[in-house]
N, C-alpha and C positions, 0 to 999 in steps of 0.2 A: 751517689756517695752523700754521707751527711756533711753539713757545714761545720767542719772542724777546724778550728785555728791552729794549724802543725807549729806554726812559729811561736805563737803564746804559749803553747804547751812545752815549748823546747824539745820538739820531737827528734831523736836520734836514733838512727837505724843503719845497719849494715848487714851485708849478705854473706853467707858461707855456701859455698857450691863444692859438692863432692862428685866427680865425673869420672866413672871407669875408664881405662884406656885399653886401647886394641892394640897391645904389644906382641906382636909375633904369637898371640894366641897363649902365652905364657904368664905365669905369675910373677909376681915382683922380686921374691928370694928364693925361688926355686924354679925348676923346669916342668913343674906339674901343668897340665892343660887348664886353662882359665874357661872352663865350660861348666854349665850348670846341669845337674843330672837330677832325674824325677824317677828312677828306677830304683829298685831294693837296694840299699847301703849293704857294704861288705863287712863293716865293723861299727861298733858304737863304745863310747866311753863316758862315764859320769864324774861331774866336779861340782864342787860347791865353792861360794866365794868366801873367803876368810879376811877379816878386817884386822889390820896392824896400823900402828903409828908410823909416821915416816920420820925422817931425820930431824925434823923440827919438834918431834914430840906429839905431834897432833895428828887426829884422826879425820882423813877427809870426809866432809858432811855428805857428799853423794855416796860415797863407798859405804858409810856408816847406815845411810837410809836403805841402800839395796840390800846390805846383810841382814837387815832386820826382817826382810821379807822371807828369809830362809828359803830360798830357792835352789832347786836341784838342776844344774845344767847337762844336759845329754847331748853328746856330739856324735854325728855319723858321718861316714865318708866312704869313698870309692877308693880302691887302691890306685886307679889309673889317676885319680884327681887330686889325691891327697897324700903327702908323706908325712915322715916325722916332723918336718918343721911345722906344719900345721896343729900338729899334736904337742909342739913344744918340747919335743924329745931330741931334736938335732938342731945344731947351730943354722942360722939362715946362710944362704949363699950370697954372693955380691949382688949389687942391684942388676936388674934386668937393663942393658943398656938403651933398648929401643924404647922402653917406658921412660927413661930418662930423657931421651931425645924428643920425644913428645911433650913432656912436662916443659922442657926448655924453650920449645917453640910456642906453646900456649904463653909461657911467661914474655917472651919476646913481642909477641902480639899485644900483649896487655902492657908494654912499655916499661918492663920492670927490669931492675939491675939483678943480674945472675951473680950468685955467690960462688968465688973460685973453690972454696973450702967449706964443706959443711959437715956436722956431726950427726949421724943417724941417732935418732932417739927412740926411746920407750915411752908411749902416753899412756897412763893410766886408764884402763876401762873397766867399768863396774857393773855392766848389764849382763855379763856372760857372754857377749858376742865374739870374744876373742879367748881362745882356750888357755892363752898364757896370762890373762889378766892385764894386758897391754897391747897397743896397737904401735908397729914400728912405723916411724914418720921421719922425713927429713926436710928441712926448710932449704929450698933451691934458689928463691927469688924474692924480691921485696921492693917497696917503693915504685910501684906502677900506677897506673891510672886507666879509666875508660871515661870517654867523653859522652855526657848526656844533654839533652836540649836545657836543662837546669843547672849545667855546669859540671866540673870534673867529680868522679868518685875515685878516690884513692883505691889501690891495691895495697894492702898492707903485706900480706904474705902470700906466697904459693908454695904449697908442700906436696911432695910426693909420699904416698902412702900406701900401706895394704888394706884392702876392702876386709870387713868384718865377716864373720859366718852368717849365714842366711838362715833368719827364723822359720821354722817349718809349723810347729804348733805350741800352744800351751795347755798342759793337761794339770789341773791343780797346781801343786807347787813345782811342777817339773816343766822346764822350758826345753823343746828341742831344736837343735839346732844342725844345719847342715855344712859339713867344712868344705863343699865345693867351691863357695864363693871366698872363702877366707883366703887372703894374699892375692888377689886379683888386683893389679895396679890401679891406683886411684891418684887423681890430682885433687887437691882441695884449695880453693881460692877464697881467702877471705879478704872482703872490702874494709876500708875505713868508716867509722861511723859518719859518713858525709852526707847521708842521705836525708833529704829535707821533708818527704812527704811519700805517700804510697804510690803515687804516679811515677815519681822518680826511681822508686825502688823496682817498680815493675819494669821501666825502661832499661834500668841498670841491669836487670836479670836478663832480659832479653839480648840486650848487647853482649854480655858475657856467653849467653847461649850461641849466638852467633860465631863467637870466637871458638867455642868448644867444638861446635859442630862441624868447623871449617878444618879441624885437625883429626887425627885417628883416634877416635873414642868409639867406644861401644854405643849401640843404640838399642832402644827398647825400654820396656818397663822395668825399673829397679836399677838402671845403669846410671842413673843421674839422682841426686838427692839434693835438696836446697833447703837452707835454713835462713830464718830472718831474726835478726836481734832488734829489740826495741826497747827504748826507755822514754819517758817523759818527764819533765819538772826536776831532772837532774836526780832522779830517783834510781832504783835497782833496775837492772838490765834483765830482759825477759828474752829467752831462746824459744822461737816458735820452730818445731821440727816438721819436716813433710811438707814444704811449701812448694811444690812442684807443680800443681794445678793452677794456671794462670787464669783460669774461669773464676775461680774463689780468691784469687791473691789479694785484690784490692780490699774486698769485703773483710776478709779474715784479719788484716792489718788493722782495718778501721775498727771491728770489734775489740781487739786487743787494746788499742789505745783508749777505746771507751770503758773497758773493764778497769785499766790502770788509772784512769781519771775518776772513776767512780771511788776507788779504793782510796785513792789522795784526797778526794772531798770529805771522805769519812776519817781522814787523818790517821789512816792505817796503810801506810807506804808499800807499795808493791814489793813482794817478795822476790829475791833473786832464785830464779826456778827455771826449769825447761819445760815446756807445754807442747802438746801434739796436736797439729792441725787435723781436725776431722774431715774437712773438704766435703761437709755435706751441705745441704741446701741453705742452712742457717749460718755456714761459715763459722762454726765454732771450735774451741779449743778445750784440751783438758789437760791437767796436771800429769807429769811424768815422773819428774824426781827434782831434789833441789839442784841448783847451779853447782856444778863441780868446783874445786877450788883451783887456784891459778897454779899452784906448785904441784903438778903431777906428771912432770917430764924429767926422765934421767937417760942419760948415755946407753946406748946399745953397745955393749962391750965384746960383743961377738963379731963385730964388723969394723973395718978400719975407717977412717975419715973418708968422705966422699969428695973426690976432687974433679971439679968440671973445668977443664983446659980451655984456653982461647981457641984453640984448634977445633975442640968439640963444638963450641959455640958457633964457630964459623962455618962448620959443617952443618950444623942446624940451620943456619941462615941461608945456605944455599939453594935447599929445597923447602923454604918458609911457605906453608900454604896461603892460598889467598882467602880472605873473608868470604862466607857466603853471599853477603851483601854486595861485595864487589863482583862476584861471579854473576850475580842476578843484574847488575849494571851492564857488565860486560856483554852478555848475551842478549840482553834487551837491544843494545846497540847494534848488535849484528842481526836482529830481527827475529829472534826466538822469544815467545810469549812466556808469561810467568809460570804457567801450567805446565807447559813442556820441561822448564828449568826445574820446577819441583821433582818432576818425574825422573829427570837425570839424576838430581841427588838421590831420590828414593831406590833408584836401581843402580847407583853407585857408578855412573857412566860418564861423568864430568869429564875426566881426562880422554875417554874415549871419543866423546862428542867433539872435543877441541881438537884431537889430533885428525878427525874425519873433515872437518871444515877446510881441510887444506886441499881435499880431492875434488869437491864440488861446492857450488855459491850457494846453493838453496839450503839454508840452515835447518829451515822449517822441514823440508823433506828428509834431511839427514836424521833429525830427531824422531820423526814419525817411523822412519824405517828400523831404527835400533830400539825403539821405545813400544811401537804399536805393533809393528809386523810379526816380531816373534810370538806374541800371545795370540794373534789372528790365526797364524800358521798353525801354531801347537793345538790348537781347538779345531781347527779345520782337519788336520791329521791325526788328531788322537794321540799325539806325542807330548812328552814331558816338555813343559816351559824350558827346563835348564838345558836340555839337549838342544832344541831348536835356537835358543838364545846363543848359545855358545858357536853354533854353526853360523848364525847372521853375523855375529861380531868378527869371527875368523875372516868370512868373505867380504865383508862390509866395505874395506878400502879398494879391493879390486873391482868390485860391481861399481862403486862410485866413480872410479878413473873411467870405465867404459861408459858409463852415464855421462860424464863429462866430456867425452870425445864424441857423444852422439851415437854410439854403436847400438845403444839401446835406449828406451825412453823411460820415464818414470813410470808409465803404466806398466812397463814389462817386470818391474822389479819384483813384485811380490810373486809372480809366476816363476821367475828365476830363481828366487830363494826356495819355492815349494820344490822346485826340480833338484836342488842341491840337498834340501833335507832328505828327498827320497831317493838320494844316492847318485844321482848324476854329477859328472865332473862340472866345474865351473866353467870349462870351455865349451862343453856341450849345451848347458844350460843357458849359456849366452847367446847360442845360435837360435835367436828368437825369429819365427817366421812373420815378416811384415807384409802388411798390405800396400799394393799400390796407392800413392795418394789421388789420383784420378778416380779410382775406384771408390776411395773413401769420400771424395767430394761429392761424388755422384749420390752416394747413399745419404749423405748429410741434406743435401738438396732435397731429396725425396721426404725426409723425415720433416724438414720444415713445411713443406706443401702439404703434409698430411695432418699437422698439428702447429697451425699457425700462431702467432701472437705470444708464444713461449719466451722467456729470458733465456740470455745466451747461457747461463748456468744450467737451466733446465735441459736445453738441448744439449749442452755438453754431458750431462749425465746419461741421456737416451743414446748418444753415440758411442759413449764409452763401453755402455752396457751391451751394445750391438756388437763391438769389435773385441771386447774381453781381452784388452792388452795387446792386440795386434797394431796399435797405432799408439803414438805418444800425445799426451794430452796437450801440449803446446802447439803442435800441428792442428790438432782439431779445433782448438780455441781460434787459432789463425783464419781457418776456413770458415767458422760460423761467424766471425766477425765480418770477414769479406762479403758473405751470402746475405748479411742482414743490413748492409748498408744500403 
C-alpha cells in the first residue's frame, strides 16, 4: 500500500452488502422456486425505460442518463420459476416469513434495534434490472454496530428486499435479463461512514461476512454483492460496485482515493457517481452512471404494513446461530483442527458433527468418518457420493456407540461402512472378525525383528496393513510401545 495520510484527506467510507437468503427455496413475495435456470426459457417480453418527473417536478439525474442510452430490455423466464408478479402483472403476496426470520437474526447478531412496524417501499431502479422499474424493500432494523480492531463501525440500516433480474447478455441496444433471480430474498446491510482507512474497511467486510455465513444464506458466485462508498476532503461520495474480491479490495480503494485526490488537486471536485470495480490486476474502476437522487422511494400500496411482534423476535432469538468464528473456537477447544472445521462448514455438517460428539470422545475421528470416509468409499465402490454420504450419516450415531463400547475398533469402521453401503444390515456389518491379541503380538514381534530401527508410526502402518481392520489401532500401538521398550 502507498503512504496515504487518510486522516489528513478526511477519508470517509461505508459498506453496502447485499446477500441472498436461503428461505425455504422460495422468493420473497411469491411461492416461485428461488432457483437459477440455464435451459431455454418459456417466454420473453420487451420493455423500455421512460423518464417522468417525480412529485417535486424534477427528473432523477440517474434515470435521465439511463433513458438517454435508449436501451430495450428483454426479459425471459420459465413458467415454474416466474409468475405474473415478476412481470409486474399481479400484486405481490405477503413477505416470506422464513426470509424475515433470517433477516431479523442477522440484525440481532449485528446489535440492531428491530422496528416493530415497517412500511414496504418501492425503490426506483433505472438500469432495467426490475421489470416494474422499482425494487421492493423494507427497513426492518437500524442503529447497530460491528466491532473492529480500530473501533466500532455503525450499522445504519438493515433492509429485506427482492433481488434483481439476472443479466444474460448485451447485444447492441438490447439488454437481455432472466427473471429467475428476480424476487429472491436479499438482506441489505448499510454501515455508517465510520470507516477510517482501507484496512478497517476490509476488516469490517470480513466481520460482516462472518455474521452472514453463520445464518441461512445462499452460497456461491453471485449470491453476495458488496459496494464501497468513498469520499475525501468533504467532497462528493463515489460508490464502487462489485467489491467482493478481497484480493483486490485494498488496492482498488487506494486507487480510488488517489483518483479523487488528483481531481481535487486540479480544483475539479469529484463527481457524485457510481463506478464499477473491474477486479483486474491493476485494480481499476470505470464509470457506470451518475449517483441516483435520494428521493426515489415511495410506499408499496399493494401490501399492508409489516409488523414484527415481540413474540416473533423472541422466536428468532431461540435458535440464533452462533458466529462461524465462535464455532471455530469451540471446535478448536475440543481438539479439531481448522482444516476439518472448514470442511464441516463446506459440507454443511456442523450440527451433525456437534450431535455426534456426544457418542464418542475422539472428535478428530468423528470428523474424519463423516467428511472423508464417504468420498473414499464412493470412489472405491464406484457409487455416487450423495448416496454413500447419506448412508454414512444415517448410521454414524449407532456405529460410534458401538465404537465407544469397544465392540469394534476405529480400524473396523471403514469396512463396516463398506458392508452397509453394499446392502448388509448394521447388525451384520458390525459382526467383525477379530484377531486374537496373542497372535497379533507375535506378528508384531516378527515385523520388528525383520525391520529393526523403524519408528513406532512406521511399525503401526506395517501392522495395520497386515491385519486390514481386524485389530484396533490403540491395541496395536500399545503392543508396539511395549515391545520397543
